ZAMI-577117 format. One line per 8 residues: their letters; for each residue z negated, y, x of C-alpha. Coordinates in nm, 4 decimals. Each point is the difference from the previous one (the first is absolute). Layout:
<nodes>
A = Z Y X | ...;
</nodes>
This chain:
<nodes>
MAAAYLRI = -8.6592 2.5544 13.9859 | -0.2607 0.3018 0.0608 | -0.2204 -0.1173 0.3325 | -0.3118 -0.2237 -0.1395 | -0.2429 0.2882 0.0286 | 0.2162 0.2630 -0.1658 | -0.0035 -0.1867 -0.2998 | -0.4186 -0.0076 -0.0223;
HQAISEQI = 0.0659 0.4567 0.0610 | 0.2510 -0.0021 -0.2138 | -0.2675 -0.2185 -0.2560 | -0.2797 0.2678 0.0291 | 0.1667 0.2530 0.0232 | 0.1536 -0.0181 -0.3376 | -0.3330 -0.0980 -0.1263 | -0.1356 0.3434 0.1294;
RSGKLQPG = 0.2767 0.2635 -0.0883 | 0.0224 -0.2243 -0.3835 | -0.3871 0.0718 -0.0439 | -0.0722 -0.4096 -0.0094 | -0.1407 0.0582 0.3512 | -0.3230 0.2892 -0.0376 | -0.1426 0.2115 0.2227 | -0.2659 -0.1741 0.1474;
DKLPSERD = 0.1036 -0.3503 -0.1016 | -0.0402 -0.2552 0.2559 | 0.2738 -0.1662 0.1450 | 0.0126 -0.4435 -0.0176 | -0.0675 -0.0693 0.3731 | 0.2373 -0.0925 0.2833 | -0.0498 -0.3580 -0.0390 | 0.0390 0.0041 -0.4179;
LAARFGVS = 0.2931 0.2438 0.0537 | 0.1703 -0.3032 0.2725 | -0.0384 -0.2146 -0.2817 | 0.1086 0.1773 -0.2319 | 0.3514 0.0947 0.1110 | -0.0005 -0.3277 0.2342 | 0.0225 0.1414 0.3410 | -0.2529 -0.0262 0.3142;
NMTARHAV = -0.3257 0.1868 0.0238 | 0.1677 0.2509 0.2348 | 0.2414 0.0903 -0.1423 | -0.2109 0.1303 -0.3709 | -0.2188 0.2036 0.3021 | 0.3278 0.1744 0.0858 | 0.0457 0.0589 -0.3480 | -0.2919 0.1942 -0.0149;
AQLQQEGS = -0.0047 0.1155 0.2717 | 0.3622 0.1989 -0.0792 | -0.2031 0.0907 -0.3469 | -0.2359 0.1693 0.2484 | 0.2085 0.1902 0.1765 | 0.1107 0.1703 -0.2682 | -0.3300 0.0941 -0.1286 | 0.0792 -0.2047 -0.3157;
VIRRVGSG = -0.3280 -0.2082 0.0912 | -0.3408 0.0238 0.2193 | -0.1409 -0.3111 0.1877 | -0.4177 0.0162 -0.0883 | -0.1348 -0.2202 0.2723 | -0.2508 -0.2959 -0.1393 | 0.1991 0.1166 -0.3724 | 0.3621 -0.0508 -0.0252;
TFVAPATS = 0.3147 0.1924 -0.0741 | -0.0370 0.2887 -0.3017 | 0.3271 0.1815 -0.1328 | -0.0593 0.3478 0.1393 | -0.1195 0.2879 -0.1697 | 0.2142 0.2054 -0.2177 | 0.1275 0.3122 0.1600 | 0.2283 0.1733 -0.2821;
GGQRLQDP = 0.2742 0.1122 0.3247 | -0.3326 0.1592 0.2202 | -0.2267 0.0926 -0.2757 | -0.3266 0.0853 0.0706 | -0.2469 -0.1753 -0.2250 | -0.1648 0.3206 -0.2463 | -0.2982 0.0649 -0.1666 | 0.0949 0.0928 -0.3802;
HELCGSKL = -0.1356 0.3224 0.0102 | 0.2486 0.0955 0.3326 | 0.2946 -0.0621 -0.2096 | -0.1028 0.3265 -0.2010 | 0.2018 0.3446 0.1548 | -0.4070 0.2160 -0.0845 | -0.3253 -0.0198 0.1155 | -0.1960 -0.2396 -0.1799;
VVRLAAAQ = -0.3996 -0.0262 0.0052 | -0.1276 -0.3242 -0.0921 | -0.3582 -0.0889 -0.2093 | -0.1718 -0.3038 -0.0134 | -0.0480 -0.0679 -0.3456 | -0.1485 -0.3149 0.0188 | -0.0842 -0.3285 0.2690 | -0.1595 -0.3633 -0.1672;
MLAEGAVL = -0.0727 -0.3052 0.1973 | 0.2111 -0.2777 -0.2516 | -0.1903 -0.2503 -0.1687 | 0.0213 -0.3685 0.1505 | 0.2636 -0.1428 -0.2321 | 0.2069 0.2407 -0.0753 | 0.3756 0.0584 -0.0100 | 0.1578 0.1505 0.3385;
PPPLAGQT = 0.3818 0.0268 0.1081 | 0.0824 -0.3022 0.1124 | 0.0131 0.0373 0.4302 | -0.3929 0.0718 -0.0628 | -0.1376 -0.2453 -0.1432 | -0.2983 -0.1877 0.0898 | -0.0816 0.2805 0.2191 | -0.3418 0.2618 -0.1513;
CGMLSRVW = 0.1401 0.3518 -0.0677 | 0.0455 0.2658 -0.1501 | 0.1463 0.2829 -0.2329 | 0.0429 0.3830 0.1493 | 0.2198 0.2380 -0.2489 | 0.0272 0.2991 0.1164 | 0.2183 0.3393 -0.1080 | 0.2536 0.1927 0.1969;
TAGAARVI = 0.0619 0.3863 -0.1776 | 0.1752 0.3262 0.0275 | -0.1260 0.2412 -0.0805 | -0.1394 -0.1049 -0.3975 | 0.2555 -0.2699 -0.0132 | -0.1023 -0.3728 0.0412 | 0.3203 -0.0672 0.2532 | -0.1137 -0.3921 0.0329;
EEQIWLPA = -0.2899 -0.2437 -0.0875 | -0.0572 -0.2913 0.2607 | -0.1489 -0.3101 -0.0267 | -0.0864 -0.1938 0.3169 | -0.1507 -0.3629 0.0051 | -0.2012 -0.0285 0.3435 | -0.1943 -0.2793 0.1687 | -0.3101 0.1565 0.0375;
RNERELRK = -0.3995 -0.1560 0.0434 | -0.1172 0.3266 -0.2288 | 0.0757 0.2347 -0.2085 | -0.1934 0.2120 0.2495 | 0.3066 -0.1222 0.2409 | 0.2316 0.0311 -0.2265 | -0.1082 0.4199 -0.0706 | 0.0439 0.0701 0.3668;
VGGTPLLT = 0.3980 -0.0214 -0.0326 | -0.0867 0.2831 -0.2567 | 0.3473 0.2027 0.0344 | 0.0936 -0.0951 0.3234 | 0.3770 -0.0619 -0.0364 | 0.0643 -0.4283 -0.0103 | 0.1737 -0.0492 0.2822 | -0.2629 0.2345 0.2113;
WLAAHDLF = -0.2484 -0.1948 -0.1029 | 0.1168 -0.3718 0.0611 | 0.1278 0.1571 0.3653 | 0.1951 -0.2863 0.0847 | 0.3308 0.0113 0.1771 | 0.1670 -0.2920 -0.1644 | -0.0086 0.0363 -0.3423 | 0.3200 -0.0712 -0.2270;
AKETIEAV = -0.0242 -0.0334 -0.3562 | 0.1627 -0.1020 -0.3179 | 0.0678 0.2904 -0.1775 | 0.1789 -0.0088 -0.3348 | 0.1300 0.3793 -0.1401 | 0.0382 -0.0205 -0.3471 | 0.0664 0.3414 -0.2990 | -0.2127 -0.0128 -0.3062;
VLQGSAML = -0.0993 0.2295 -0.3047 | -0.3337 0.0477 -0.0690 | -0.1054 0.2030 -0.2758 | 0.3274 0.2578 0.0014 | -0.0212 0.0155 0.3442 | 0.2624 -0.0946 0.2805 | -0.2481 -0.2321 0.2835 | 0.0994 -0.2506 0.2760;
RITQTLYE = -0.2553 -0.2772 0.0772 | -0.0232 -0.0827 0.3361 | -0.1397 -0.3522 0.0659 | -0.0639 -0.1228 0.3858 | -0.1594 -0.2707 0.1278 | -0.1234 0.0665 0.3494 | 0.0006 -0.2574 0.2585 | -0.0237 0.0036 0.3867;
GSQRAVAH = 0.1180 -0.1967 0.3193 | -0.2110 -0.2708 -0.0752 | 0.2104 -0.0172 -0.4142 | -0.3790 0.0694 -0.1079 | -0.0381 0.2078 -0.3674 | -0.1720 0.2538 0.0974 | 0.0384 0.2594 -0.3388 | 0.2282 -0.0044 -0.2597;
RVALCLAD = 0.0880 0.3376 -0.1978 | 0.1279 0.1054 -0.3155 | 0.1172 0.3621 -0.0086 | 0.0615 0.2620 -0.2382 | 0.2078 0.2735 0.0010 | 0.1495 0.2398 -0.1177 | 0.4083 -0.0569 0.0394 | 0.0797 0.4128 0.0315;
RVRIQRII = -0.2294 0.0370 0.3033 | 0.0851 -0.3356 0.1399 | 0.3059 -0.0151 0.2323 | 0.0931 -0.3494 0.1947 | 0.2878 -0.0573 0.2554 | 0.1048 -0.3507 0.1071 | 0.2515 -0.0681 0.2030 | 0.1806 -0.2811 -0.1047;
QR = 0.1590 -0.2585 0.2773 | 0.1595 -0.3453 -0.0524;
</nodes>
């Protein structure tokens, strides 16, 4: 029979692999894990420490233990325009504060937010159309983002994202729809983005490991 701490370690590892636990999700407390698996608090602590050593989870003093950001085998987080082979020019199309009660992406619910619309072009071709929801106090603060790449603007070293990439056809053109919710290390959502990219201009490479 596996050592008691290994039962906890294996159970949590499997939930992470299967997607039941996602990056940024909070783990039960060590006391709760001990009660659930019928072991001592020290044994539960040993299991969590092992997961932390492997890089599967992150401990945050005063907040708890969270599933670590997915690294896709070492791939760094990128802005959509970085996925294009050619240099693009960005134009701010619109910036507006959202009225109280407006529908927001769920991770930003309850915050005062604005929305930016931007277009990235190569010559006359519209390569990326991007909508970004950001917490902001007023339109002036929102417009300061302008054409600055979002990751540069956020300027945080511990950002991670929950990302979905879908292949779609819009008006006869093959597109990639990249949806990202960006979080900082405190697990607070700091931005939500939907980018539509011309599929023939984008190259996405992932190193997949198990």
